[in-house]
gemmi code that builds the backbone of each chain (N, CA, C; Angstrom):
import gemmi

chains = {
    "A": [
        ("MET", (144.083, 135.173, 54.990), (144.900, 134.535, 56.082), (143.517, 133.833, 56.720)),
        ("GLY", (143.759, 132.835, 57.365), (142.280, 132.173, 57.919), (142.187, 132.148, 59.323)),
        ("LYS", (141.211, 131.332, 59.980), (141.166, 131.342, 61.557), (141.221, 129.570, 61.758)),
        ("LEU", (142.054, 129.673, 63.191), (142.447, 128.385, 63.739), (141.594, 127.934, 64.648)),
        ("THR", (141.043, 127.185, 65.229), (140.670, 126.958, 66.397), (140.753, 125.710, 66.937)),
        ("ILE", (141.635, 125.965, 67.875), (142.578, 124.738, 68.411), (141.887, 124.265, 69.905)),
        ("GLY", (141.496, 123.118, 70.027), (141.009, 122.727, 70.949), (142.052, 121.766, 71.964)),
        ("CYS", (142.300, 122.093, 73.141), (142.894, 120.890, 73.841), (143.016, 120.646, 75.163)),
        ("PHE", (142.947, 119.376, 75.681), (142.266, 118.738, 76.784), (143.238, 117.538, 77.289)),
        ("ALA", (144.646, 117.845, 76.793), (145.613, 117.135, 77.857), (146.458, 118.571, 79.034)),
        ("SER", (146.865, 117.374, 79.886), (147.570, 118.223, 81.261), (148.894, 118.963, 80.739)),
        ("LEU", (149.085, 120.357, 81.242), (150.486, 121.005, 81.238), (151.656, 119.858, 81.293)),
        ("VAL", (151.105, 119.022, 82.171), (152.667, 118.363, 82.920), (151.924, 116.808, 82.980)),
        ("GLY", (152.270, 116.186, 82.014), (152.251, 114.688, 81.456), (152.300, 114.006, 80.283)),
        ("SER", (152.495, 114.884, 79.459), (152.476, 114.808, 78.129), (152.902, 115.857, 77.311)),
        ("LEU", (153.436, 115.747, 75.917), (153.938, 117.236, 75.333), (152.814, 117.339, 74.256)),
        ("THR", (151.595, 116.805, 74.821), (150.441, 117.337, 74.063), (149.962, 118.561, 73.963)),
        ("LEU", (150.126, 119.289, 75.159), (149.720, 120.747, 75.469), (151.009, 121.738, 75.053)),
        ("ASP", (152.375, 120.889, 74.932), (153.259, 121.779, 74.053), (153.073, 121.729, 72.844)),
        ("PHE", (153.140, 120.890, 72.628), (152.419, 120.918, 70.742), (151.646, 121.901, 69.992)),
        ("ALA", (150.628, 121.350, 70.932), (149.405, 122.776, 70.417), (149.811, 124.243, 70.455)),
        ("VAL", (150.684, 124.338, 71.597), (151.130, 125.962, 71.717), (152.129, 125.922, 70.734)),
        ("LYS", (152.527, 125.020, 70.477), (153.435, 125.476, 69.142), (152.645, 125.623, 68.137)),
        ("LEU", (151.855, 124.833, 67.866), (150.979, 125.073, 66.306), (150.320, 125.886, 66.592)),
        ("ALA", (149.818, 126.536, 67.583), (149.514, 128.018, 67.681), (150.266, 128.963, 67.004)),
        ("GLY", (151.352, 129.015, 67.701), (152.353, 129.868, 67.351), (152.717, 129.680, 66.388)),
        ("ALA", (153.147, 128.500, 65.440), (153.201, 128.976, 64.014), (151.724, 129.624, 63.067)),
        ("ALA", (150.802, 129.069, 63.430), (149.978, 129.410, 62.887), (149.658, 131.385, 62.801)),
        ("LEU", (150.445, 131.732, 64.213), (150.133, 133.139, 63.942), (151.129, 133.577, 63.588)),
        ("GLU", (152.197, 133.055, 63.542), (153.357, 133.514, 62.156), (152.961, 133.688, 61.303)),
        ("LYS", (152.198, 132.983, 60.502), (151.915, 133.270, 59.139), (150.828, 134.010, 59.233)),
        ("GLY", (150.530, 134.465, 59.717), (149.241, 135.706, 59.556), (148.036, 135.319, 60.214)),
        ("HIS", (147.683, 133.914, 60.906), (146.193, 133.415, 60.931), (145.827, 133.801, 62.285)),
        ("LYS", (144.614, 133.972, 62.288), (143.668, 134.074, 63.519), (144.098, 133.169, 64.189)),
        ("VAL", (144.193, 132.737, 65.834), (143.944, 131.367, 66.397), (143.164, 131.953, 67.687)),
        ("ASP", (142.170, 130.929, 67.517), (141.735, 130.884, 68.780), (141.798, 129.245, 69.783)),
        ("PHE", (142.996, 129.552, 71.128), (142.663, 128.360, 71.672), (141.932, 128.325, 73.054)),
        ("TRP", (141.120, 126.755, 72.696), (140.301, 126.146, 73.832), (141.361, 125.381, 74.861)),
        ("VAL", (141.009, 125.187, 76.224), (141.658, 124.409, 77.123), (140.489, 123.830, 77.920)),
        ("SER", (140.446, 122.467, 78.022), (138.907, 122.282, 78.877), (139.644, 121.066, 79.758)),
        ("GLY", (138.672, 120.232, 80.266), (139.341, 119.317, 81.246), (140.813, 119.152, 82.404)),
        ("ASN", (141.800, 118.268, 81.953), (142.805, 119.004, 82.327), (143.956, 120.053, 82.009)),
        ("GLY", (143.790, 120.234, 80.699), (144.116, 121.533, 79.899), (143.734, 122.415, 80.298)),
        ("THR", (142.859, 122.828, 81.624), (142.683, 124.163, 81.747), (144.075, 124.277, 83.350)),
        ("MET", (145.035, 123.316, 83.198), (146.268, 123.452, 84.016), (146.702, 124.699, 83.364)),
        ("LEU", (147.117, 125.062, 81.966), (147.709, 125.755, 81.386), (147.318, 127.352, 81.865)),
        ("SER", (146.048, 127.505, 82.087), (145.989, 128.808, 82.507), (146.302, 129.264, 83.725)),
        ("ILE", (146.880, 128.401, 84.764), (147.847, 129.401, 85.760), (148.705, 129.749, 86.229)),
        ("LYS", (148.228, 130.815, 87.123), (150.006, 131.641, 86.589), (150.874, 131.071, 87.422)),
        ("GLY", (152.187, 131.811, 87.639), (152.865, 131.413, 88.594), (153.559, 130.174, 88.352)),
        ("GLN", (153.509, 129.415, 87.195), (154.154, 128.425, 86.844), (155.360, 128.621, 86.867)),
        ("ARG", (156.346, 127.682, 86.950), (157.983, 127.705, 87.702), (158.137, 126.725, 86.629)),
        ("ALA", (159.765, 126.941, 86.131), (160.092, 126.591, 85.060), (161.127, 125.217, 85.637)),
        ("PHE", (161.095, 124.012, 85.443), (162.411, 123.189, 85.624), (162.389, 122.351, 84.397)),
        ("LYS", (163.424, 121.939, 84.232), (163.836, 121.208, 83.053), (163.054, 119.896, 82.967)),
        ("ASP", (162.627, 119.238, 83.725), (161.911, 117.934, 84.038), (160.376, 117.947, 83.531)),
        ("TYR", (160.283, 119.476, 83.249), (158.778, 119.359, 83.410), (158.425, 120.917, 82.237)),
        ("SER", (157.079, 120.233, 81.639), (156.670, 121.399, 80.787), (156.417, 122.666, 81.194)),
        ("PHE", (156.723, 123.926, 80.857), (156.365, 125.188, 81.393), (155.958, 126.190, 80.286)),
        ("LEU", (154.736, 126.392, 80.221), (154.357, 126.988, 78.769), (153.793, 128.810, 79.384)),
        ("GLU", (153.868, 128.834, 80.554), (153.309, 130.201, 80.868), (153.866, 131.066, 79.829)),
        ("LYS", (155.266, 131.432, 79.592), (156.273, 132.512, 79.051), (155.687, 132.253, 77.709)),
        ("SER", (155.689, 131.156, 76.938), (154.874, 131.112, 75.575), (153.768, 131.548, 75.614)),
        ("VAL", (152.647, 131.287, 76.361), (151.369, 131.478, 76.164), (151.441, 133.551, 76.395)),
        ("GLN", (151.863, 133.700, 77.158), (151.943, 135.046, 77.252), (152.704, 136.219, 75.899)),
        ("GLU", (153.763, 135.362, 75.282), (154.229, 135.601, 74.308), (153.201, 136.002, 72.919)),
        ("LEU", (152.688, 134.876, 72.762), (151.568, 134.418, 72.196), (150.387, 135.340, 71.848)),
        ("MET", (150.019, 135.502, 73.291), (148.760, 136.620, 73.733), (149.462, 137.893, 73.179)),
        ("GLU", (150.362, 138.388, 73.185), (150.978, 139.470, 72.785), (150.872, 139.830, 71.107)),
        ("LYS", (150.906, 138.310, 70.578), (150.896, 138.359, 69.334), (149.511, 138.168, 68.652)),
        ("GLY", (148.408, 138.130, 69.750), (147.055, 138.433, 69.324), (146.261, 136.763, 69.427)),
        ("LEU", (147.266, 135.821, 69.829), (146.525, 134.755, 70.560), (145.326, 135.062, 71.305)),
        ("THR", (144.098, 134.303, 71.249), (142.799, 134.524, 71.816), (143.025, 133.134, 72.620)),
        ("ILE", (142.660, 132.971, 73.839), (142.756, 131.660, 74.833), (142.504, 131.652, 76.078)),
        ("THR", (141.499, 130.641, 76.135), (140.472, 130.631, 77.001), (140.342, 129.319, 77.837)),
        ("ALA", (139.819, 129.326, 78.674), (139.790, 128.005, 79.564), (138.207, 127.637, 79.940)),
        ("CYS", (137.829, 126.236, 79.764), (136.302, 126.060, 80.479), (136.506, 126.836, 82.048)),
        ("GLU", (135.731, 127.061, 82.324), (135.678, 127.695, 83.676), (135.124, 126.714, 84.677)),
        ("ALA", (134.429, 126.098, 84.068), (133.863, 124.863, 84.908), (134.831, 123.808, 85.141)),
        ("CYS", (135.827, 123.307, 84.478), (136.443, 122.439, 84.180), (137.416, 123.292, 85.223)),
        ("ALA", (137.975, 124.469, 85.396), (139.229, 125.456, 86.101), (138.804, 125.264, 87.624)),
        ("GLU", (137.588, 125.731, 87.485), (136.839, 125.588, 88.831), (136.721, 124.234, 89.587)),
        ("ALA", (136.524, 123.043, 89.182), (136.744, 121.948, 89.910), (137.674, 121.102, 90.039)),
        ("ARG", (138.594, 121.654, 89.453), (140.234, 121.621, 89.784), (140.729, 122.678, 90.679)),
        ("GLY", (139.970, 123.694, 91.033), (140.600, 124.174, 92.227), (141.473, 125.634, 91.582)),
        ("TYR", (141.375, 125.858, 90.100), (141.998, 126.812, 89.774), (140.977, 127.915, 89.303)),
        ("HIS", (141.027, 128.911, 90.268), (140.203, 130.428, 90.548), (140.375, 131.616, 89.541)),
        ("ALA", (139.405, 132.334, 89.574), (139.936, 133.478, 88.395), (141.331, 134.371, 89.024)),
        ("ASP", (141.209, 134.228, 90.360), (142.554, 134.784, 91.087), (144.186, 134.349, 90.995)),
        ("ASN", (143.667, 132.991, 90.299), (144.938, 132.243, 90.166), (145.119, 132.040, 88.543)),
        ("THR", (144.535, 132.855, 87.679), (144.681, 132.610, 86.522), (145.459, 133.878, 85.718)),
        ("MET", (145.992, 132.835, 84.965), (146.832, 134.152, 83.909), (146.702, 135.154, 83.423)),
        ("GLU", (147.047, 136.527, 83.405), (146.217, 137.641, 82.945), (146.162, 137.736, 81.319)),
        ("GLY", (145.184, 137.831, 80.749), (144.683, 137.588, 79.790), (143.979, 136.596, 79.308)),
        ("PHE", (144.136, 135.582, 79.933), (143.847, 134.186, 79.666), (142.152, 134.136, 80.257)),
        ("LYS", (141.371, 133.887, 79.209), (139.721, 133.990, 79.527), (139.177, 133.008, 80.013)),
        ("ARG", (138.196, 132.856, 80.596), (137.569, 131.738, 81.387), (136.087, 131.724, 80.692)),
        ("HIS", (135.227, 130.937, 80.235), (134.295, 130.834, 79.565), (133.330, 129.353, 79.899)),
        ("SER", (132.470, 129.196, 79.619), (131.632, 127.957, 79.685), (131.927, 127.561, 77.987)),
        ("MET", (131.318, 126.083, 78.313), (132.007, 125.111, 76.530), (131.135, 125.756, 75.422)),
        ("ASP", (130.114, 126.391, 75.500), (129.752, 126.963, 74.269), (130.387, 128.081, 73.731)),
        ("TRP", (131.211, 128.401, 74.099), (132.656, 129.680, 73.747), (133.095, 128.753, 72.817)),
        ("TYR", (133.992, 127.682, 72.975), (134.529, 126.643, 72.272), (133.678, 126.382, 70.692)),
        ("LEU", (132.673, 126.088, 70.989), (131.534, 125.993, 69.895), (131.497, 126.855, 69.068)),
        ("ALA", (130.931, 127.982, 69.863), (130.887, 129.498, 68.743), (132.269, 129.668, 68.104)),
        ("SER", (133.359, 129.576, 68.654), (134.553, 129.389, 68.001), (134.882, 129.015, 66.680)),
        ("THR", (133.806, 128.118, 66.279), (134.219, 126.946, 65.434), (132.995, 127.079, 64.265)),
        ("PHE", (132.583, 128.308, 64.682), (131.299, 128.789, 63.385), (131.808, 129.091, 62.746)),
        ("ASP", (132.641, 130.256, 62.334), (133.237, 130.974, 61.905), (135.185, 130.181, 61.343)),
        ("ALA", (135.240, 129.398, 62.247), (136.791, 128.875, 61.954), (137.030, 128.023, 60.078)),
        ("ASP", (138.157, 128.142, 59.864), (138.611, 127.721, 58.422), (138.847, 126.218, 59.047)),
        ("ARG", (139.333, 125.982, 60.184), (140.199, 124.310, 60.617), (139.647, 124.923, 62.007)),
        ("VAL", (139.582, 123.455, 62.233), (139.259, 123.198, 63.956), (140.008, 121.651, 64.297)),
        ("LEU", (141.229, 122.296, 65.503), (141.914, 120.923, 65.613), (141.347, 121.049, 66.912)),
        ("HIS", (141.476, 119.621, 67.024), (140.846, 119.292, 68.661), (142.081, 118.121, 68.557)),
        ("ILE", (142.778, 118.500, 69.841), (143.996, 117.787, 69.740), (143.753, 117.138, 71.057)),
        ("GLY", (144.146, 116.209, 71.393), (144.549, 115.229, 72.241), (143.693, 115.221, 73.919)),
        ("GLY", (143.746, 114.333, 74.915), (143.066, 113.891, 75.963), (143.986, 113.577, 76.909)),
        ("GLU", (143.046, 112.616, 77.823), (143.947, 111.736, 78.354), (142.964, 110.680, 78.958)),
    ],
    "B": [
        ("MET", (122.317, 133.800, 57.743), (122.192, 132.467, 58.525), (122.898, 131.771, 57.959)),
        ("ALA", (123.532, 130.998, 59.079), (124.262, 130.164, 58.611), (124.056, 128.881, 59.815)),
        ("THR", (125.016, 127.541, 59.373), (124.981, 126.761, 60.275), (126.237, 126.221, 60.298)),
        ("THR", (127.037, 125.714, 60.756), (128.381, 124.921, 61.337), (127.837, 123.903, 62.102)),
        ("THR", (128.326, 122.345, 61.462), (128.157, 121.035, 61.891), (129.745, 120.667, 62.582)),
        ("LEU", (129.379, 120.516, 63.907), (130.297, 119.794, 64.540), (129.966, 118.188, 64.502)),
        ("GLY", (130.915, 117.146, 63.901), (130.880, 116.032, 64.517), (131.358, 115.709, 65.641)),
        ("PHE", (131.000, 114.876, 66.699), (131.534, 114.534, 68.079), (131.706, 112.919, 68.004)),
        ("ILE", (133.176, 112.572, 67.644), (133.433, 111.142, 67.912), (134.270, 110.116, 68.741)),
        ("ILE", (133.141, 109.521, 69.754), (133.451, 108.824, 70.867), (133.984, 107.731, 70.601)),
        ("GLN", (135.498, 107.448, 70.817), (136.091, 106.057, 70.433), (136.747, 105.471, 72.007)),
        ("ARG", (136.973, 106.588, 72.978), (137.069, 105.947, 74.670), (136.112, 105.238, 75.026)),
        ("PRO", (136.744, 104.456, 76.028), (136.045, 103.885, 77.378), (135.528, 104.918, 78.194)),
        ("PRO", (134.434, 104.501, 78.973), (133.937, 105.460, 79.851), (134.595, 105.450, 81.089)),
        ("TYR", (134.706, 106.620, 82.057), (135.307, 106.549, 83.225), (136.714, 106.258, 83.294)),
        ("LYS", (137.831, 105.494, 82.538), (139.058, 105.571, 82.100), (139.514, 107.055, 82.214)),
        ("SER", (138.594, 108.024, 81.145), (139.432, 109.083, 81.257), (137.881, 110.030, 81.419)),
        ("GLU", (138.700, 111.539, 81.067), (137.447, 112.194, 81.308), (136.960, 112.356, 79.873)),
        ("ASN", (137.519, 111.968, 78.617), (136.983, 112.283, 77.762), (135.918, 112.035, 76.863)),
        ("PRO", (135.213, 111.067, 77.171), (133.670, 110.839, 77.008), (132.748, 111.895, 77.516)),
        ("LYS", (133.057, 112.307, 78.860), (131.932, 112.960, 79.356), (131.928, 114.419, 78.902)),
        ("LEU", (133.406, 114.517, 78.636), (133.635, 116.272, 77.971), (133.177, 115.964, 76.254)),
        ("ALA", (132.967, 114.783, 75.844), (132.426, 114.909, 74.449), (130.595, 115.392, 74.693)),
        ("LEU", (130.452, 114.796, 75.286), (128.869, 115.078, 75.577), (128.428, 116.491, 76.241)),
        ("THR", (129.537, 117.101, 77.206), (129.383, 118.135, 78.173), (129.325, 119.360, 76.746)),
        ("HIS", (130.383, 118.771, 76.197), (130.685, 120.281, 74.873), (129.500, 119.694, 73.992)),
        ("ALA", (129.334, 118.802, 73.290), (128.161, 118.538, 72.558), (126.980, 119.621, 72.929)),
        ("ILE", (126.258, 119.035, 74.345), (125.245, 119.664, 75.020), (125.646, 121.112, 74.949)),
        ("ALA", (126.617, 121.578, 74.981), (126.557, 123.452, 75.253), (126.131, 123.776, 73.749)),
        ("SER", (126.284, 122.922, 72.563), (125.723, 123.360, 71.569), (124.392, 124.534, 71.553)),
        ("GLN", (123.752, 123.755, 72.613), (122.380, 124.222, 72.695), (122.401, 125.644, 72.911)),
        ("SER", (123.731, 126.570, 73.720), (123.644, 127.734, 74.490), (124.567, 128.623, 73.259)),
        ("VAL", (125.043, 127.886, 72.604), (125.930, 128.762, 71.875), (125.673, 130.188, 70.645)),
        ("GLU", (124.623, 130.443, 70.521), (123.443, 131.642, 70.285), (124.176, 132.324, 71.007)),
        ("VAL", (124.617, 132.605, 72.059), (124.840, 133.762, 73.096), (126.220, 134.556, 72.272)),
        ("TYR", (126.506, 134.079, 71.683), (128.251, 134.145, 71.126), (127.634, 134.687, 69.463)),
        ("LEU", (126.708, 133.999, 69.042), (126.714, 134.405, 67.224), (125.881, 135.291, 67.190)),
        ("GLU", (125.389, 135.699, 66.058), (124.501, 136.239, 65.265), (123.346, 136.482, 65.326)),
        ("ASP", (122.239, 136.623, 65.213), (121.011, 135.638, 65.410), (120.475, 134.684, 63.951)),
        ("GLY", (120.714, 133.925, 64.120), (120.100, 132.671, 63.049), (121.086, 131.959, 62.611)),
        ("ASP", (122.287, 132.432, 63.113), (123.518, 131.261, 63.329), (123.267, 130.421, 64.156)),
        ("LEU", (123.644, 129.163, 63.481), (123.698, 128.144, 64.390), (124.791, 127.097, 64.716)),
        ("VAL", (125.340, 126.731, 65.708), (126.377, 125.367, 65.631), (125.368, 123.964, 65.452)),
        ("THR", (125.709, 123.006, 65.463), (125.007, 121.773, 65.460), (125.996, 120.420, 65.873)),
        ("ALA", (125.560, 120.052, 66.690), (126.313, 119.043, 67.223), (125.566, 117.225, 66.871)),
        ("ASP", (126.857, 116.493, 66.514), (125.616, 115.148, 65.815), (126.878, 114.425, 66.920)),
        ("ILE", (126.424, 113.130, 67.513), (127.480, 112.173, 68.421), (127.380, 110.748, 67.933)),
        ("ALA", (128.765, 110.710, 67.993), (129.104, 109.040, 67.553), (129.486, 108.238, 68.592)),
        ("PHE", (129.418, 106.988, 68.969), (129.986, 106.430, 69.388), (130.456, 105.218, 68.674)),
        ("VAL", (131.494, 104.812, 68.762), (132.767, 103.618, 68.223), (133.628, 103.239, 68.537)),
        ("GLY", (134.223, 101.813, 68.111), (135.100, 101.182, 69.239), (134.971, 101.035, 70.356)),
        ("ASP", (135.700, 101.102, 71.320), (135.699, 101.066, 72.494), (134.376, 102.559, 73.065)),
        ("GLY", (134.240, 103.236, 72.328), (133.279, 104.165, 72.977), (132.063, 103.696, 73.243)),
        ("VAL", (131.345, 102.559, 72.393), (130.147, 101.938, 72.822), (130.058, 101.656, 74.068)),
        ("LEU", (130.950, 101.442, 74.803), (130.980, 100.849, 76.058), (130.517, 101.917, 76.769)),
        ("ASN", (130.727, 103.177, 76.471), (130.066, 104.770, 77.425), (127.921, 104.177, 77.584)),
        ("CYS", (127.643, 103.229, 76.179), (126.283, 103.251, 76.446), (125.896, 102.255, 77.073)),
        ("LEU", (126.655, 101.953, 77.930), (125.970, 100.390, 78.685), (124.833, 100.832, 79.609)),
        ("LYS", (123.515, 100.652, 79.518), (122.875, 101.105, 80.720), (122.913, 100.704, 82.491)),
        ("ASP", (122.137, 101.285, 83.126), (122.120, 100.776, 84.248), (123.514, 101.255, 85.131)),
        ("GLN", (124.045, 102.237, 84.533), (125.474, 102.708, 85.127), (124.962, 103.145, 86.812)),
        ("LYS", (126.175, 102.920, 87.131), (126.156, 103.403, 89.139), (126.932, 104.279, 89.361)),
        ("ALA", (127.451, 105.486, 88.320), (128.480, 106.760, 88.785), (128.114, 107.083, 90.153)),
        ("GLN", (126.446, 107.410, 89.969), (125.793, 108.408, 90.795), (125.886, 107.423, 92.520)),
        ("ASP", (125.450, 106.498, 91.968), (125.787, 105.805, 93.535), (127.326, 105.580, 94.313)),
        ("THR", (127.586, 105.371, 93.156), (129.014, 104.614, 93.882), (130.297, 105.969, 93.739)),
        ("TYR", (130.205, 107.269, 93.298), (131.091, 108.392, 93.117), (130.160, 109.483, 93.399)),
        ("ASP", (129.022, 109.634, 93.368), (128.103, 111.065, 93.491), (128.357, 111.740, 92.639)),
        ("LEU", (128.779, 111.223, 91.062), (129.053, 111.850, 90.247), (127.568, 111.431, 89.013)),
        ("SER", (127.271, 112.381, 88.010), (126.405, 112.074, 87.112), (127.080, 111.201, 86.258)),
        ("SER", (126.314, 110.131, 85.714), (126.617, 109.358, 84.675), (127.043, 109.555, 83.352)),
        ("THR", (127.867, 108.577, 82.597), (128.000, 109.454, 81.254), (126.054, 108.742, 80.473)),
        ("GLU", (125.577, 107.643, 81.064), (124.382, 107.446, 80.667), (123.448, 108.622, 80.687)),
        ("THR", (123.430, 109.064, 81.931), (122.766, 110.420, 81.802), (123.143, 111.472, 81.224)),
        ("HIS", (124.484, 111.790, 80.773), (124.643, 113.164, 79.866), (124.124, 112.143, 78.455)),
        ("ILE", (124.271, 111.184, 78.015), (123.499, 110.617, 76.752), (121.827, 110.468, 76.587)),
        ("LYS", (121.102, 110.713, 77.979), (120.072, 110.556, 77.988), (119.616, 112.389, 77.802)),
        ("MET", (120.432, 113.659, 78.369), (120.066, 114.472, 78.253), (120.466, 114.853, 76.471)),
        ("SER", (121.374, 114.488, 76.088), (121.488, 114.615, 74.719), (120.143, 114.406, 73.865)),
        ("LEU", (119.883, 113.532, 74.296), (118.491, 112.853, 73.433), (117.351, 114.103, 73.699)),
        ("LEU", (117.392, 114.227, 75.271), (116.347, 115.429, 75.279), (116.305, 116.528, 74.500)),
        ("LEU", (117.656, 116.999, 74.292), (118.588, 118.230, 73.582), (117.983, 117.956, 72.187)),
        ("ASP", (117.109, 116.610, 71.593), (117.717, 116.199, 70.637), (118.673, 116.037, 69.144)),
        ("LEU", (119.779, 116.207, 70.248), (121.030, 115.809, 69.276), (121.344, 114.250, 68.707)),
        ("ASN", (121.860, 114.204, 67.704), (121.568, 113.224, 66.774), (122.516, 111.890, 67.805)),
        ("VAL", (122.451, 110.866, 68.288), (123.265, 109.941, 68.796), (123.143, 108.636, 68.119)),
        ("MET", (124.204, 108.348, 67.186), (124.254, 107.203, 66.743), (125.459, 106.125, 67.691)),
        ("VAL", (125.163, 105.266, 67.356), (125.858, 103.945, 67.845), (126.843, 102.629, 66.902)),
        ("CYS", (127.743, 102.555, 66.955), (128.234, 101.977, 65.892), (127.585, 100.309, 65.899)),
        ("LYS", (126.999, 100.008, 65.151), (126.377, 98.468, 65.554), (127.321, 97.380, 65.503)),
        ("GLU", (128.501, 97.265, 64.380), (129.420, 96.637, 64.224), (130.461, 96.278, 65.689)),
        ("ASP", (130.342, 97.715, 66.082), (131.529, 97.562, 67.506), (130.574, 96.983, 68.483)),
        ("LEU", (129.084, 97.509, 68.606), (128.289, 96.602, 69.366), (128.383, 95.440, 69.563)),
        ("ASP", (128.220, 94.744, 68.005), (128.446, 93.314, 68.010), (129.997, 92.605, 68.424)),
        ("ARG", (131.235, 93.418, 68.345), (132.059, 93.046, 68.888), (132.012, 92.604, 70.150)),
        ("PHE", (131.577, 93.559, 70.531), (131.230, 92.978, 72.186), (130.340, 91.991, 72.774)),
        ("GLY", (129.389, 91.667, 72.078), (128.267, 91.112, 72.393), (127.511, 91.764, 72.817)),
        ("LEU", (127.439, 93.044, 72.558), (125.970, 93.695, 73.000), (125.138, 94.057, 71.837)),
        ("THR", (124.165, 94.336, 72.088), (122.464, 94.757, 71.740), (121.897, 96.086, 72.356)),
        ("GLU", (121.071, 96.623, 71.412), (119.949, 97.101, 71.879), (119.588, 97.298, 73.266)),
        ("ASP", (119.596, 96.141, 73.565), (118.861, 95.686, 74.998), (119.855, 96.151, 76.426)),
        ("ASP", (121.109, 95.983, 75.424), (122.212, 96.759, 76.567), (122.352, 97.542, 76.950)),
        ("ILE", (122.072, 99.026, 76.051), (122.398, 100.045, 75.889), (121.457, 101.266, 76.126)),
        ("VAL", (121.483, 102.319, 76.862), (120.529, 103.241, 76.785), (120.297, 103.597, 75.346)),
        ("MET", (118.941, 103.911, 75.240), (118.299, 103.677, 73.664), (117.423, 104.897, 73.849)),
        ("ASP", (116.851, 105.150, 74.872), (115.312, 106.369, 74.854), (116.144, 107.543, 76.408)),
        ("ALA", (115.308, 108.366, 76.250), (115.383, 108.721, 77.824), (113.574, 109.615, 78.002)),
        ("GLU", (112.780, 108.373, 77.918), (111.350, 108.680, 77.771), (111.366, 109.641, 79.135)),
        ("GLU", (111.818, 108.956, 80.527), (112.171, 109.852, 81.666), (112.164, 111.191, 81.853)),
        ("PHE", (112.947, 111.537, 81.065), (113.635, 113.193, 81.354), (112.438, 113.592, 79.817)),
        ("GLY", (111.609, 112.780, 79.161), (110.302, 113.564, 77.972), (111.274, 113.707, 76.618)),
        ("ALA", (112.179, 112.726, 76.280), (112.987, 113.331, 74.974), (111.878, 112.527, 74.296)),
        ("ASP", (112.062, 113.042, 73.048), (111.137, 112.612, 71.972), (111.568, 111.409, 70.895)),
        ("ILE", (113.208, 111.700, 71.265), (113.609, 110.745, 70.128), (114.787, 109.686, 70.827)),
        ("ASN", (115.041, 108.707, 69.893), (115.919, 107.518, 70.575), (117.587, 107.675, 70.195)),
        ("VAL", (118.416, 107.071, 70.502), (119.888, 106.028, 70.372), (119.321, 105.502, 69.082)),
        ("ARG", (120.344, 105.998, 67.766), (120.139, 104.910, 66.740), (121.217, 104.195, 66.449)),
        ("VAL", (121.519, 102.900, 66.568), (121.994, 101.744, 66.451), (122.214, 101.724, 64.861)),
        ("VAL", (123.520, 102.102, 63.979), (123.226, 102.142, 62.727), (125.159, 101.487, 62.491)),
        ("PRO", (125.086, 101.296, 61.046), (126.173, 100.525, 60.631), (127.143, 101.993, 60.779)),
        ("TYR", (128.609, 101.205, 60.548), (129.464, 102.077, 60.401), (129.248, 103.217, 59.079)),
        ("SER", (128.946, 102.544, 57.856), (128.760, 103.122, 56.831), (127.917, 104.364, 57.270)),
        ("GLU", (127.021, 104.426, 57.838), (126.230, 105.548, 58.458), (127.012, 106.607, 59.136)),
        ("ILE", (127.633, 106.099, 59.890), (128.600, 107.238, 60.519), (129.562, 107.873, 59.960)),
        ("ALA", (130.519, 106.923, 59.152), (131.189, 107.666, 58.082), (130.237, 108.363, 57.503)),
        ("LYS", (129.465, 108.596, 56.941), (128.651, 109.492, 55.764), (128.281, 110.740, 56.948)),
        ("MET", (127.861, 110.303, 58.134), (127.545, 111.755, 58.658), (129.350, 112.599, 58.775)),
        ("MET", (130.166, 111.565, 59.239), (131.541, 112.540, 59.142), (131.639, 113.275, 57.987)),
        ("GLU", (131.655, 112.789, 56.727), (131.687, 113.243, 55.591), (130.883, 114.612, 55.467)),
        ("GLU", (129.676, 114.248, 56.083), (129.038, 115.287, 56.067), (129.201, 116.593, 56.929)),
        ("MET", (129.831, 116.557, 57.916), (130.097, 117.547, 58.958), (131.225, 118.772, 58.589)),
        ("ASN", (131.412, 119.817, 59.149), (132.252, 120.915, 58.584), (133.485, 120.273, 59.742)),
        ("HIS", (132.954, 120.185, 60.736), (134.409, 119.875, 61.483), (134.065, 118.438, 62.048)),
        ("LEU", (135.233, 117.873, 62.345), (135.336, 116.696, 63.442), (135.929, 116.832, 64.376)),
        ("LEU", (135.669, 116.370, 65.560), (136.735, 116.501, 66.731), (136.287, 115.072, 67.396)),
        ("PHE", (137.594, 114.050, 68.246), (137.557, 112.836, 67.979), (137.701, 113.040, 69.574)),
        ("PHE", (137.228, 112.125, 70.374), (137.071, 111.833, 71.735), (137.421, 110.342, 72.035)),
    ],
}
model = gemmi.Model(1)
for chain_id, residues in chains.items():
    chain = gemmi.Chain(chain_id)
    for i, (resn, *xyz) in enumerate(residues, 1):
        res = gemmi.Residue()
        res.name, res.seqid = resn, gemmi.SeqId(i, " ")
        for name, pos in zip(("N", "CA", "C"), xyz):
            atom = gemmi.Atom()
            atom.name, atom.element = name, gemmi.Element(name[0])
            atom.pos, atom.b_iso = gemmi.Position(*pos), 0.0
            res.add_atom(atom)
        chain.add_residue(res)
    model.add_chain(chain)
structure = gemmi.Structure()
structure.add_model(model)
structure.setup_entities()
């Protein structure tokens, strides 16, 4: 099995880019691959806990929690999050926060790097 | 000891989105990646501006004066200071009627030893073929 590193910079709400990236991560985990998931820029919105599900807005907290239980490693850019007021005490349990070099380090032994979207 | 090579391809114009600046800050982060790796292992970053992305390289940007934010120009200069390979597509500069006189080419005031390289797209394509992974911004 391989290792997939996914980077996504799109926000939780505003497009379905992040939804796609999370679904892709889930599909890769189901196939037995290791998945590292990095969010930066507006993508750090994904890390916030207490998301409320509405039918008109993307809601990924539950999906991310389920994927973490299946082994997903998911990390937010700490500076990008702090700049947006997303602090550690408002971050989903298990969601890591690191500087950008974490993402690059993850690519080191990745079989594939998929850098998805931005705004 | 091993090296993973990353190509950062910047194709969006500056300031309209965060992408170009994120590309540069992530590329610069290659300088501190060793803390996560075994001794001797490296991740390197090459940067190429193509398409509308070449507009990021215009010099005399006023982001600091106007918005109190570091400019994309400053990040390019930081990349040069860190000896990152920064390329700009010549054909796309020509398309905008721009020359080397219009863009940031060096960072002498930062103490950088290397310059931005204006190159034909074929050279950027060659770089992309040689990289382990490509990241498009």
